[in-house]
C-alpha positions in Angstrom: 53.4 38.5 -30.2 54.5 41.6 -28.4 53.9 39.7 -25.1 55.7 36.6 -26.2 58.7 36.1 -23.9 58.1 39.4 -22.0 58.8 37.7 -18.7 61.9 36.0 -20.0 65.5 37.3 -20.1 65.7 36.1 -23.7 68.1 37.2 -26.5 66.1 40.3 -27.1 66.4 41.4 -23.5 70.1 40.3 -23.4 70.9 42.5 -26.5 69.2 45.5 -24.8 70.8 45.2 -21.4 74.3 43.8 -22.2 77.2 45.3 -24.0 77.8 43.9 -27.5 81.0 42.0 -26.5 79.4 40.4 -23.5 76.2 39.6 -25.4 78.3 37.8 -28.1 80.2 35.8 -25.5 77.1 34.7 -23.7 75.5 33.8 -27.0 78.5 31.7 -27.9 78.0 29.7 -24.6 74.2 29.3 -25.3 74.4 28.4 -29.0 77.8 26.7 -29.3 78.3 25.0 -25.9 81.4 27.1 -25.2 82.4 27.3 -21.5 81.1 30.5 -19.9 83.7 33.2 -19.5 83.6 34.0 -15.7 84.8 37.5 -16.5 81.3 38.4 -18.0 79.3 37.1 -15.0 79.1 40.4 -13.1 77.8 42.3 -16.1 75.3 39.6 -16.9 74.1 39.5 -13.3 73.8 43.3 -13.2 71.8 43.3 -16.5 69.5 40.5 -15.2 68.9 42.5 -12.0 68.2 45.7 -13.8 65.8 44.0 -16.2 64.1 42.1 -13.3 63.7 45.2 -11.1 62.2 47.1 -14.0 59.5 44.4 -14.1 58.9 44.7 -10.3 61.2 41.9 -9.0 62.5 42.1 -5.4 64.0 38.6 -5.1 66.0 36.1 -7.1 66.3 32.3 -6.8 68.1 29.3 -8.4 65.5 27.0 -9.8 66.5 23.3 -9.9 65.1 19.8 -10.3 65.8 17.4 -7.4 65.5 13.7 -8.1 62.2 13.6 -6.2 60.7 15.1 -9.3 59.3 18.6 -10.2 61.3 21.7 -9.1 62.7 23.5 -6.1 63.6 27.1 -5.3 64.8 29.3 -2.4 64.2 33.0 -2.8 66.7 35.7 -1.7 66.1 39.4 -1.9 68.4 41.8 -3.9 68.8 43.7 -0.6 72.4 44.5 0.4 74.3 47.3 2.1 77.0 49.6 0.7 80.1 50.5 2.6 78.3 53.3 4.4 75.5 51.0 5.6 72.9 52.2 3.2 70.5 49.7 1.7 71.0 48.9 -2.0 69.8 46.3 -4.5 72.7 44.1 -5.6 73.1 40.9 -7.6 76.6 39.8 -8.3 78.2 37.4 -10.8 79.1 35.1 -7.9 75.4 35.0 -6.8 74.3 34.3 -10.4 76.8 31.5 -11.1 76.4 29.6 -7.8 74.2 29.3 -4.8 74.0 27.1 -1.8 70.6 25.7 -0.8 70.4 23.4 2.2 70.8 19.9 0.6 70.0 17.9 3.7 66.3 17.4 3.2 66.5 16.5 -0.5 66.6 12.8 -1.4 70.2 11.6 -2.0 69.8 7.9 -2.0 72.2 7.5 0.9 75.0 9.5 -0.8 74.8 12.1 2.0 74.1 11.9 5.7 71.2 13.9 7.0 73.5 16.2 8.9 75.6 17.0 5.8 73.7 20.0 4.6 75.9 21.7 2.0 74.8 21.5 -1.7 75.4 23.7 -4.7 73.2 25.0 -7.5 75.0 26.3 -10.6 73.5 28.5 -13.3 72.5 26.9 -16.6 73.0 29.7 -19.2 71.4 27.6 -22.0 67.9 27.9 -20.3 66.9 31.6 -20.0 66.1 33.2 -16.7 62.5 34.2 -16.2 60.3 36.2 -13.9 57.9 34.4 -11.5 55.1 37.0 -11.0 52.4 37.0 -8.4 49.8 39.5 -7.4 52.2 41.4 -5.1 55.7 40.0 -5.8 58.0 39.1 -8.6 61.2 36.9 -8.5 64.0 36.5 -10.9 64.3 32.8 -11.5 67.7 31.3 -12.6 67.5 27.7 -14.1 70.3 25.7 -12.4 71.8 22.3 -11.8 72.1 20.8 -8.3 75.2 19.0 -6.9 76.3 17.9 -3.5 79.2 19.5 -1.6 81.4 16.6 -2.9 80.2 16.9 -6.5 77.6 14.0 -6.7 74.6 14.7 -8.9 71.5 15.4 -6.9 69.2 16.5 -9.7 67.6 15.5 -13.1 69.0 18.3 -15.2 72.7 17.4 -14.9 72.3 13.9 -16.4 70.0 15.3 -19.1 72.6 17.9 -20.2 75.4 15.3 -20.2 73.5 12.7 -22.1 72.2 15.1 -24.7 75.7 16.4 -25.2 76.9 12.9 -25.8 74.2 12.2 -28.4 74.6 15.5 -30.2 78.4 15.2 -30.4 78.1 11.7 -32.1 75.2 12.8 -34.3 77.3 15.6 -35.6 80.3 13.3 -36.2 78.0 10.9 -38.2 76.6 13.9 -40.2 80.1 15.0 -41.2 80.8 11.5 -42.6 78.0 12.1 -45.1 79.9 15.1 -46.5 78.0 17.9 -44.7 80.3 21.0 -44.6 77.9 23.7 -43.5 76.3 22.5 -40.2 78.2 23.5 -37.1 76.2 21.3 -34.6 73.3 19.0 -34.1 70.7 19.5 -31.5 68.2 17.1 -29.9 64.7 18.7 -30.1 61.8 17.8 -27.9 58.1 18.6 -27.9 56.2 17.1 -25.0 52.4 17.0 -25.3 50.6 17.5 -21.9 47.3 15.8 -21.0 45.3 16.9 -18.0 41.9 16.9 -16.3 40.0 19.9 -14.9 37.6 19.5 -12.0 35.7 22.0 -9.9 37.9 23.3 -7.1 35.0 23.1 -4.7 34.5 19.4 -5.5 38.2 18.8 -5.4 38.5 20.2 -1.9 35.9 17.8 -0.7 37.9 14.7 -1.8 40.7 13.8 0.6 42.0 11.3 -1.9 42.5 13.9 -4.6 44.2 16.2 -2.2 46.6 13.6 -0.7 47.0 11.0 -3.4 46.3 13.1 -6.6 43.8 10.5 -7.7 40.4 9.1 -6.7 41.0 6.1 -4.5 37.3 5.2 -4.6 34.4 6.0 -6.9 31.8 4.0 -8.9 31.5 4.8 -12.6 28.4 6.8 -13.6 26.0 5.4 -16.2 27.6 7.7 -18.8 31.3 8.3 -18.8 33.4 8.1 -22.0 31.5 5.4 -23.9 30.1 7.7 -26.5 33.5 9.2 -27.1 31.7 12.5 -27.7 34.2 14.6 -25.7 37.2 13.8 -28.0 37.9 16.9 -30.2 34.4 18.2 -29.2 33.4 21.8 -28.8 35.3 23.3 -25.9 33.0 24.6 -23.1 33.1 28.4 -22.6 34.5 28.2 -19.1 37.3 25.9 -20.1 38.1 28.0 -23.2 38.5 31.0 -20.9 40.9 29.0 -18.8 42.8 27.9 -21.9 43.0 31.5 -23.2 44.5 32.7 -19.9 46.8 29.7 -19.8 48.1 30.5 -23.4 48.6 34.1 -22.4 50.6 33.2 -19.3 52.7 30.6 -21.3 53.4 33.2 -24.0 54.7 35.7 -21.5 57.2 33.0 -20.4 58.2 32.4 -24.0 56.7 28.9 -23.9 55.4 28.1 -27.4 52.0 26.6 -26.7 50.6 25.5 -30.1 47.6 23.1 -29.7 44.7 22.8 -27.3 41.7 20.4 -27.6 39.4 18.1 -25.7 40.7 14.6 -25.0 38.8 11.3 -24.8 37.6 11.3 -21.2 35.1 13.9 -19.9 36.9 17.0 -18.6 40.2 15.8 -20.0 42.2 18.1 -22.3 45.6 18.4 -24.0 48.1 21.1 -24.7 51.0 20.6 -27.1 54.0 23.0 -27.7 56.3 23.7 -30.7 59.6 21.8 -30.6 62.6 23.3 -28.8 66.1 22.1 -27.8 65.7 19.2 -25.3 66.9 21.0 -22.2 64.8 24.1 -22.8 61.7 22.0 -23.7 62.0 20.1 -20.4 62.3 23.3 -18.4 59.4 24.7 -20.2 57.2 21.7 -19.6 58.0 21.9 -15.8 57.0 25.6 -15.9 53.9 24.7 -17.9 52.6 22.4 -15.2 53.2 25.1 -12.5 51.4 27.7 -14.6 48.5 25.3 -15.3 48.0 24.9 -11.5 48.0 28.7 -10.9 45.7 29.6 -13.8 43.3 26.7 -12.9 43.1 28.0 -9.4 42.2 31.5 -10.7 39.3 30.0 -12.7 38.0 28.0 -9.7 39.3 24.7 -11.2 41.7 22.1 -9.8 44.0 20.6 -12.4 44.7 16.9 -12.2 48.0 15.7 -13.7 48.0 12.2 -12.3 48.3 9.5 -14.8 45.0 7.8 -13.7 42.9 10.2 -11.6 39.7 8.2 -12.4 39.4 4.4 -12.6 37.5 3.1 -15.6 38.2 6.1 -17.9 41.2 7.1 -19.9 44.3 8.3 -18.0 46.7 11.0 -19.0 50.1 10.8 -20.7 52.8 13.1 -21.9 53.9 12.1 -25.3 57.6 12.9 -25.7 58.1 13.8 -29.4 61.8 14.1 -30.3 64.1 14.5 -33.3 67.6 15.6 -34.3 68.1 19.0 -36.0 71.3 20.4 -37.5 72.4 24.0 -37.1 71.2 24.7 -40.7 67.6 23.8 -39.7 67.6 20.4 -41.3 65.7 17.6 -39.5 67.9 14.5 -39.6 64.9 12.3 -39.2 63.1 13.7 -42.2 62.9 10.8 -44.7 62.5 13.2 -47.7 60.4 12.5 -50.8 62.4 9.3 -51.5 63.5 7.7 -48.3 65.3 4.9 -50.1 67.7 7.3 -51.6 68.1 9.1 -48.3 70.8 6.9 -46.9 71.8 9.4 -44.2 68.3 9.3 -42.8 68.3 5.5 -42.9 71.6 5.4 -41.1 70.3 7.5 -38.3 67.2 5.3 -38.2 69.3 2.2 -37.9 71.3 3.8 -35.0 68.1 4.4 -33.1 66.9 0.8 -33.7 70.3 -0.4 -32.4 69.9 1.7 -29.2 66.3 0.5 -28.6 67.3 -3.1 -29.3 70.1 -3.1 -26.7 68.6 -0.8 -24.0 64.8 -0.7 -24.7 64.1 -1.9 -21.1 65.7 1.3 -19.8 63.0 3.3 -21.5 60.4 1.4 -19.4 62.6 2.3 -16.3 62.6 6.0 -17.4 58.8 6.2 -17.1 58.3 3.9 -14.0 56.4 5.4 -11.1 53.3 4.6 -9.0 51.0 6.7 -11.1 52.1 5.4 -14.5 51.7 1.8 -13.4 47.9 2.4 -13.6 48.2 3.6 -17.2 50.8 1.5 -19.0 49.2 -1.5 -20.5 45.6 -0.2 -20.3 43.7 0.3 -23.6 44.5 3.9 -23.7 48.3 3.7 -23.4 51.1 1.6 -24.7 52.1 -1.6 -22.9 55.2 -2.0 -20.8 57.0 -3.8 -23.6 59.1 -1.3 -25.6 58.8 -1.8 -29.4 59.1 0.4 -32.4 56.5 1.2 -35.0 57.9 2.5 -38.3 54.8 2.1 -40.6 54.3 -0.1 -43.6 56.4 1.9 -46.0 59.6 2.3 -43.9 59.3 -1.2 -42.5 59.0 -2.6 -46.0 62.0 -0.5 -47.1 64.2 -1.8 -44.4 63.2 -5.4 -45.2 64.2 -4.7 -48.8 67.6 -3.4 -47.7 68.1 -6.4 -45.4 67.5 -8.7 -48.4 69.8 -6.7 -50.6 67.0 -5.7 -53.0 66.4 -2.5 -54.9 62.7 -2.7 -55.3 60.4 -0.1 -56.5 58.5 0.9 -53.4 57.1 4.4 -53.8 55.7 6.8 -51.3 52.1 7.8 -51.9 51.5 11.4 -52.6 47.9 12.3 -52.3 44.4 11.1 -51.5 41.7 11.8 -54.1 38.6 12.3 -52.1 36.4 12.7 -55.2 35.3 16.3 -54.4 36.5 18.6 -57.1 36.0 21.8 -55.1 38.4 20.6 -52.3 42.2 20.4 -52.4 43.8 16.9 -52.5 45.0 15.5 -49.2 48.7 14.9 -48.9 49.4 11.3 -47.7 52.2 10.4 -45.3 54.3 7.3 -45.8 53.0 5.8 -42.6 49.8 5.8 -40.6 49.9 6.6 -36.8 49.9 3.7 -34.4 48.5 5.0 -31.1 49.1 1.6 -29.4 52.9 1.7 -29.9 55.2 3.1 -27.2 57.7 4.2 -29.8 56.2 5.4 -33.0 57.9 7.1 -36.0 55.4 9.8 -37.0 56.8 11.3 -40.2 60.0 13.1 -39.2 60.2 12.4 -35.4 59.7 9.7 -32.8 56.8 9.8 -30.4 57.6 8.2 -27.1 54.1 7.7 -25.7 54.9 6.0 -22.4 55.8 9.1 -20.4 53.3 9.9 -17.6 51.4 13.2 -17.5 52.8 14.1 -14.0 56.4 13.1 -14.7 59.3 15.3 -15.6 60.5 14.7 -19.2 64.1 14.8 -18.0 64.3 11.1 -17.4 62.8 10.1 -20.7 64.9 12.5 -22.7 68.0 11.5 -20.9 67.5 7.8 -21.7 66.7 8.6 -25.3 69.9 10.6 -25.7 71.8 7.7 -24.2 70.2 5.2 -26.6 71.0 7.5 -29.6 74.6 7.9 -28.4 75.1 4.2 -28.1 73.4 3.5 -31.5 75.5 6.0 -33.4 78.6 4.6 -31.8 77.6 1.2 -33.0 77.1 2.6 -36.6 80.4 4.5 -36.5 82.1 1.2 -35.5 80.6 -0.6 -38.5 81.4 2.2 -40.9 85.1 2.2 -39.9 87.6 4.9 -40.9 87.2 6.2 -44.4 89.1 8.8 -46.3 88.0 12.5 -46.1 85.5 13.2 -48.8 84.9 9.5 -49.5 81.4 8.4 -50.5 80.2 6.2 -47.7 76.9 5.2 -49.2 77.8 1.5 -49.8 79.4 1.1 -46.4 76.4 2.8 -44.8 74.0 0.4 -46.6 76.0 -2.5 -45.4 75.9 -1.2 -41.8 72.2 -0.6 -42.1 71.6 -4.1 -43.4 73.5 -5.6 -40.4 71.6 -3.6 -37.8 68.2 -4.1 -39.5 68.7 -7.8 -39.4 69.7 -7.9 -35.8 67.1 -5.5 -34.5 64.1 -7.0 -36.2 62.7 -8.2 -32.8 62.0 -4.6 -31.6 59.9 -3.7 -34.7 56.2 -4.3 -34.5 53.5 -2.9 -36.8 50.4 -4.4 -35.2 48.1 -3.8 -32.2 50.2 -3.5 -29.1 47.1 -3.9 -26.9 46.5 -7.5 -27.9 47.6 -10.3 -25.5 49.0 -12.1 -28.6 51.6 -9.4 -28.9 52.7 -9.8 -25.3 53.2 -13.5 -25.9 55.1 -12.8 -29.1 57.3 -10.2 -27.4 58.2 -12.8 -24.7 59.3 -15.2 -27.5 61.4 -12.4 -29.0 63.1 -11.9 -25.7 61.9 -8.3 -25.1 61.8 -7.2 -21.5 58.4 -6.6 -19.9 58.6 -5.0 -16.4 55.0 -5.0 -15.3 55.4 -2.5 -12.5 57.7 0.1 -11.0 59.8 -2.1 -8.7 60.4 -4.6 -11.6 61.4 -1.7 -13.9 63.7 -0.1 -11.3 65.7 -3.3 -10.8 67.4 -2.6 -14.1 69.2 0.4 -12.7 71.3 -1.9 -10.5 72.5 -4.2 -13.4 76.1 -3.9 -14.6 75.1 -3.4 -18.2 73.2 -0.2 -17.3 75.9 1.0 -14.9 78.4 0.6 -17.7 76.2 2.6 -20.1 75.8 5.5 -17.8 79.5 5.5 -16.9 80.7 5.1 -20.5 79.0 8.4 -21.5 79.9 10.1 -18.2 76.2 10.7 -17.3 76.1 9.1 -13.9 78.6 7.2 -11.8 77.7 3.8 -10.2 76.9 5.4 -6.8 74.8 8.1 -8.4 72.8 5.5 -10.3 72.3 3.4 -7.2 71.1 6.5 -5.4 68.7 7.3 -8.2 67.3 3.8 -7.9 66.9 4.1 -4.1 65.2 7.5 -4.3 62.7 6.3 -6.9 61.9 3.2 -4.9 61.5 5.2 -1.8 59.1 7.6 -3.6 57.1 4.6 -4.9 56.8 3.2 -1.3 55.7 6.6 0.1 53.1 7.1 -2.5 51.6 3.6 -2.1 51.5 4.0 1.7 49.9 7.4 1.5 47.2 5.9 -0.7 46.6 3.1 1.8 46.4 5.4 4.7 44.1 7.9 2.9 41.7 5.2 1.7 41.6 3.6 5.2 40.8 7.0 6.7 38.1 7.7 4.1 36.6 4.2 4.7 36.4 4.7 8.5 35.4 8.4 8.7 33.4 8.9 5.5 32.0 5.7 4.0 31.2 3.7 7.2 29.2 6.5 8.9 27.2 7.1 5.7 26.6 3.4 5.3 25.6 3.0 8.9 23.1 5.9 8.6 21.7 4.4 5.5 21.4 1.0 7.2 19.7 2.7 10.2 17.2 4.4 7.8 16.5 1.1 6.1 16.1 -0.6 9.5 13.5 1.9 10.6 11.6 1.6 7.3 11.8 -2.2 7.5 10.3 -2.2 11.0 7.5 0.2 9.9 6.7 -2.2 7.0 6.7 -5.2 9.3 4.4 -3.4 11.8 2.0 -2.6 9.0 2.4 -6.0 7.4 3.0 -4.2 4.0 5.6 -6.6 2.7 9.1 -5.9 4.1 10.9 -8.5 2.0 12.5 -6.1 -0.5 13.9 -3.8 2.2 15.0 -6.8 4.2 17.1 -8.0 1.3 18.6 -4.5 0.8 19.3 -4.3 4.5 21.1 -7.6 4.4 23.2 -6.5 1.4 24.2 -3.3 3.1 25.1 -5.1 6.3 27.4 -7.5 4.3 29.0 -4.5 2.6 29.7 -2.9 6.0 31.4 -6.2 7.0 33.4 -6.2 3.8 34.6 -2.6 4.5 35.6 -3.6 8.1 37.4 -6.6 6.9 39.3 -4.8 4.1 40.1 -1.9 6.4 41.8 -4.4 8.7 43.7 -5.8 5.7 44.9 -2.4 4.7 46.1 -1.8 8.3 47.9 -5.1 8.3 49.5 -4.3 4.9 50.9 -1.0 6.2 52.3 -2.7 9.3 54.0 -5.4 7.2 55.4 -2.9 4.8 57.0 -1.0 7.6 58.8 -4.2 8.6 60.8 -4.3 5.4 64.2 -2.6 5.6 65.2 -3.3 2.1 63.5 -0.7 -0.3 63.3 -3.1 -3.2 61.6 -5.9 -1.2 59.3 -3.3 0.4 58.3 -1.9 -3.0 57.6 -5.4 -4.4 55.4 -6.2 -1.4 53.4 -3.0 -1.9 53.1 -3.6 -5.6 51.3 -6.9 -4.9 49.8 -7.3 -1.4 49.5 -3.5 -0.9 47.7 -2.9 -4.1 45.5 -6.0 -3.5 44.4 -4.6 -0.1 43.8 -1.1 -1.7 41.7 -2.5 -4.5 39.7 -4.8 -2.1 38.8 -1.9 0.1 38.0 0.3 -2.9 35.6 -2.3 -4.3 33.8 -2.5 -1.0 33.5 1.3 -0.8 32.3 1.5 -4.4 29.6 -1.0 -3.6 28.5 1.2 -0.7 28.4 4.2 -2.9 26.0 2.5 -5.3 23.7 1.5 -2.4 23.7 4.6 -0.1 21.2 7.3 -0.6 22.7 10.1 -2.7 21.9 12.9 -0.3 23.9 11.4 2.5 26.9 10.2 0.4 29.9 12.2 1.9 32.1 13.0 -1.1 31.4 14.2 -4.7 30.9 11.3 -7.1 32.4 10.7 -10.5 29.3 12.0 -12.3 29.9 15.4 -10.6 33.7 15.4 -10.9 33.6 14.4 -14.6 30.8 16.7 -15.8 30.7 19.7 -13.5 33.2 22.5 -14.3 
């Protein structure tokens, strides 16, 4: 615990390096969302610099989140000169509050011309500065937002902060209507679970597809992969446990509250889960976590794979976004309590969330849309692309009773008697977990299971905040204006009843993997965007534009730019995959297959000469020759797909083409390469196989 947060300019460091008055003003900004007093900036900057220098820092940077995903940074040294020309170390309030990275090379969705380079980063005081330490260097890192010279949003943090503020403000207003007089605020809390694969760094470096596309573009399944499900929650291998121990230590130094670690379903797949934090901080911490994972993995001779589907045929990786609402007194507003039926406040918030999902559920699919996640959503390890809510038998039955105006006697179960007297009884929750649902209520929070493992949580958390803000506004409209101190229980129950009746279509308690559910969802009118281009079309609709503008999260042009950037990213990823696999087919697979055919041909001739029965080798030779022809044919198809893709000037049409014809060409060439892998002699196969990648660490 002495090391926890030691590399973070947290409240303990602030109290040590700042004067009491400045510390209290800064704390007011962090905890109560008060505007930062610019008069304190110089003292805060000086304190940060002194703290950072004491830890070995020589540089500082503003750390931000461009819409391309992940993070960006530009390092500047503390070096300056005094009026006599002597070198000094200096970090001013102006440098802390604002910086100016070159914005010309960051995606802007057409909002900026390439030659228009000016952009601004601005300090986010609510996310603590931290130290980025290497073997020989340390840098003070200042979490920031990123805007263009003319003020347009160019990042993912700004929309998150705006949307979360809108949700929290309305949640607080609703809380006050229920007579709460002690809470001063409501905060959206988030805890993103992180799934990942570890592979040998040596094997990774011998796979061009892993290096360039972050996933295997070819590879036949080994005889044993995950069928036995013996890896899940199994004993952690010593080398992996050493990695996890060093990872936890590095995370603790940053003040990142890593809580859980375990084996996941697929071989060499694992999971890390943190404690819950305020949404903005949790998102920043998850981004840091992914970077720290890469660094620690490299130190242990591992490569970490965060792609949603690095291996075909085995489970992919997600990032379950758990979220809730917490008041300043520490009360979870999504905690049903021992008698949820009497907890009308909880049921009102629940109704608001259902209202948000019912109206804008398709936007949740848009939030998690990218090339990697398309491989995962809808497979039997992840929720489908239809957004529905699982509440569990008890809560769902309770809402049905309220809708019917009944006051039944449903009771929550309290314990399981396992029949073993020497063991304590097991407390039973009101609902089971439904791992097939994209949106599951899990006791006192919602688990959004559709986020991809490589994605930033910013987009998912932003959309959830927007849905909550809309849903609470709808509830507030139904409640109307009451007198101060008035008991609103009956009016709240009436509002709940109306919303429950109208939102029944988004509630589903069964198996979301079944085809029957997809057919039923279609009848209910629930949107089902099957791939990223389909999902991103929603961002251009007037209904979504109105939502973002109503809560002042993004303007129409900013939303259009977001759509264009994400479409362009999808296009680039798919084209990189096509080029990479084509290169591997031509320069890796074909030479290996030709050599194998040559060896078979020589053996076949020898058998013919000796009249020892060459029929078997002849058949194999013919099969391999056919496979070589297939590879040649599909290589040409991939080349044609790339050429046709380049002909589309409209990003949406180009993305749609790649999502169909492009993927068909990629899968066709992959199938031919996988057939070759299963035929070619192992010692001459040019890249590591699945059986090595999945089992050698």
